[in-house]
C-alpha positions, 0 to 999 in steps of 0.5 A, a space after each residue: 499500499 502506498 504511504 506518505 509521511 513527513 517530520 519525525 516519522 519520515 525520518 524514522 522510516 527513512 533512517 531504518 531503510 527498505 523493509 523496515 518493521 514497526 507500528 504505525 499510526 495514521 489514517 487513510 486519504 483517499 484521492 479521487 482520480 475522474 476518467 470520464 463516468 469511472 471514477 477511480 479511488 486510490 488509497 494512501 496510507 498517511 503516517 503520523 506516528 511510527 515506532 520501529 520494532 523487531 521482526 518476530 522470527 528474531 525475538 523468539 527462537 523456535 525449537 527445530 526439535 521440539 520434545 514431545 511428552 512421553 505417555 506415562 506407563 499407567 496412561 498406556 496400560 488404560 488405553 490397552 485395557 480400554 482396547 482390548 476390552 471384551 465386555 459386550 455390554 460396554 461396547 454396546 452403550 453409548 458413551 452419553 
């Protein structure tokens, strides 16, 4: 989206260069271009305040090999008991 700014926000954005990350506060300015029967509306974001920030991927460290918790032995036993159930009455009744 095209933007424009002046004053302190323009200086900060200019110093940071291309690809700057941050939070901008401002408003949308609509320019109406009359082309006969067709009106083209061009939106420009006017920056009034700007605060630079670091990209999120530089702030957080992502683990490449996440450690998944191991299932406890008692939970494995409960799961095996439920899977190998031979009680037909329990199998036929709905769980609710």
